[in-house]
Residue, then its C-alpha position, 0 to 999 in steps of 0.5 A: m128602349s135605351d139601346c133603340l136611344h143610343q142606336m139613334r144617337i149614333r146614327a144622329k152623330k153620323c148625320a151631323d158629321t155629314i152636316q158639318g162643314k158645309h157651308e149651305v143647306k137647303v131643308i125641305s119639311h112636312i107642312d104639319a105641326d110636326g114638320i114646321t117644329s122639325a124645320a125649326i129645330i134644324c134651322k135653328a141649330l144651323n144658325r147657331a152653327g154658322i151654316e147658311n140655310s133656307v127651308s121649303f114646305v111641301k104637302q107630299l114628297d114625291e118624285n117631281t119635287i125630288h127632281k126639281l131639287a136635283d135640278q138646283n144642285p144643292e150643296l145638301v138637303i136635309f129632309t125632315d119629317m119626311g123622306s123615309g118613303m122615298l129612299e129609292h128616288i132621293l138615291s137615284s136622284g143623286l141628291q146629298a141628303v140628310i133624312s131625318d123622319h119617323h114614317r115607316p120606311r119603304g125599300d131597303p132603308e140600310g142599303l140606300v141612304k146612310d145618312h138616315i136617322n128614324p125610329h123604325l130602323f132601331g126597333a121603336n114606333g114613329s107613331t108612338d115612341v118619337s116624332g119627326s121633331g124629336t128625331t130633328y131634335m136628336l140630330a140638332n143636339e149632335l150639332g151642338d148643345n141644343r136642348d133648350l129646343a126641347d119644348l119645340a120637340i114636345v109641341g111637335a109630338i103633341g102635334d102628331m098625337q103621340n101622347r093618345r094612345n097612353g095619355h101621355l108620352v112614353n119612350i124616346n118623347r119621355e126622355i125629350l121631355e124630361e131633358g125639356v123639365s131638366n133645362r126648365v122649358l117644359s113642366f107637365e101635369k094632369d088636366v083637362m084635355l079640351f083645347g083652349k085653356q090658356t085663351r078661350p072663355i070657358f063657354k067657348l072651352l066647351q062649344y068647340a069641343s071635339d075630342p071627346y064630342l060633348p053631345g048637346l054642347t059642342g057646337n051650341e054656345d048657348a048650351c054651353i052657356d046655360f050648363l055653366h049656369r046650371i052647375g053654378l060658376r061664375f065664368g065672367d067678370d066684369d071686364r072679361w071671361r074667365r078662362w080655364i087657367d082662371l079657375e080655382q082647382g075646386e071650380k075645375q073638378r066641378i066642371v069636369s064631374a058635371l061633364m062626366q054626368h052629362g056625358l053618361s046622361s047623353g048615352q056617351e061611352s065611357y071610354k070617350l069621357e076618360r079622354l077629358i083627362g090626360e097629361v098636358y105640357i106647359l112651355l115655360n118660356e112662353r107667356e101664360g095666356t096665349e097659345m104658345r104656353d100650352a103644347t096643345e094649343y101650340s100644336t094647333l096653331l102651327n097646324a093652322t099655318g100650314r094647313y092653309d099654306f102658311a107654314e112659313v108663318g108657323m115657322t117664323v113664329c117658331m123662330g120667335d117672332r110674336e108680332d106680325a107672324y103670331q097675329k097672321a097665325s092667330k087669325l089662321l087658328i081662328e079659320h081652322r078651328s070653325n073649319l073643323v067644326n063645320g067638317l065635323t057637321f058635314v060628317k054627322e050629317k052625311g054619314v059614313t059608308k061601312l063595308s066588310n072591314l073598314q068605314y069611309f066618307d067621301a067629303g068632295s070639295n066640302i072639306k079642305e084636303t089639308i084638313i081632312g085627315i084631321v076631320a077623319g080622326m075626330s069623326t069617331s066622336v060624332a058619326a063613325d064606329r071605333n071598331y073599324p078604321i075610317i077612310a076619308f076622301a077630299d077633291a086635291e089638285g090632280g087627284v083626290k086625297v085620301s086620309a085614313r085613321g085607326t085606333q090603337d085596338l085595331v093597330r093590336k089586331g094586325l091593322n097597319l094603314s101604312e102598308a096597306l095605303a102603300v100598296v093599294s095606292a100604287e096598284v091604282g096609279g097613286a102614292g101613299g104612306g105614313h103610320d100604322i094608325a094614321a096615313g094618307a095617299t093621293i090617287p086618280e079620281k076614277s080609281k076610287d071606287e077600285f081603291i076602296r074595294k081593294l082597301d077593304a080586302i087588304i085590312g080584312l087580310q091584315v086583321a085576320k092574321k091576328 
C-alpha cells in the first residue's frame, strides 16, 4: 500500500501543477457526505492558494451535465468524488479537467484523461482504502500545507462507510487519520457504534438504532425507557437528559452488556450484535456535544443536507459556519433520520422479493430516491438476507433510481455491483456504476423487469466464477 500511496501522491502533484496558475476554477461534486467534504477540502485549498472558485453539486454526472459545463467554457473544472465513470465524455467535451475520484473508472483511464487521481489506477480499493474526500485531501496537500483538513477527509470516509469492512479505517485512510492525529485535529477510540452519542438522550440513542437494528427497541421510545429502567440506569437529571458522552465507563459497559443479552434473547444473530462496538473518530476542534464532534454524526448531518437538495448548506458548515447553516442542517437531519426510520418500516412491512442471486424491493414514491441507497443498506438489519445483494428501486425524475448494496463476504465470492449495474443499465437504456460493494444506476421506468432479470443473471455468473 505504501507504493500505491507514493504513486497517488505523484499523480496528485501532477494534478496540482495543472491547477496552479489558474485564475478561476469550477468544482463539481457529489451530493453525499463524501462529495460535500471533498468539495470543501478542495475549495479551502484553492482559497488558501488565492485561486477563485465556485462549486456545484449534482446527484449524478451524465452527458447532459458535462455538455452544459462545456458550454460555459470554464478555465478549469475539478470533479471531486465523481468523474471516473465518465472519462470519455469529459474528454470529448473539450473541458480542461482534473478528476479526483475513488469510484471504479470506466474505459481506458490512462489513455483518456491524464489529470486523473483515483486509487484504482494504482492497485488500491476505492471502497475501503480511500474515499473521494481522502483522494481530494491528497490533491489539496500538493497545493499547500492543508493537513489540518484531515478531519474533513475522515468525515467523508466514514460517510462512505469505509470503516465497515474491518471495523476501523485501513491503508490510505489510516495514513490520513494518523496525519490528523499528529496535527491534533483528530482522535480515535473504541466505543459503541450507535448514532447520536454526542447529541441524543440515551433512550433516543436506542430508539433510533438501525445498524444494528435492536429488536423490540428500535422505533419504540417507551420500550427503550423501560429497558434503561430495568438495568437500573439513571438516564435523566432534573434539568436535562443524559447523553452517551455524559455516562461513566461502567454505565456504558452495563448498557452494552444488556443490549447484547437482549439481542441474543430476541434471536438476533451474533454477527449483527458485534457491530455494536467499533472504532469511532473525534474531531478535536469541534465543540463537544455537537454533531460535528463525532465523524459519524457529522457525516450524517452532511448527508441530510445533500439528500434533500441542500448540499450547499452542508458545504457551508464544512467551511466553518456554526450559525445559520448549522441550524438549517440540524433541522434537515431531524427530517432525514425520521425518513430513514419510516423507510425501514416500509421495507419491513412490504418485505423483499428474492430471486436466484439477488433480492429486491420497489419503494416507488414511498422512499425518496436520494436516500433509497441508505435504506437498502440498512434493510439487512430488518428484512433482507445478507447472503444476497439487495437491490432497491425508487421513482426518480425521468426514470427509476436503482441502488444496490452487497456485503464483504459476497465481494470475496466475486460480486462486483459496479460492473454489474454499469453493464445491465446500459443494456436497458440507462447508466450506472459505483463500487464493488455498493453501486447505483438510473434506468427507464418500463425496463425494471428486464433490468432485474438480467442483473440476477450477471450476478449469478460473477459469484459462480469463484
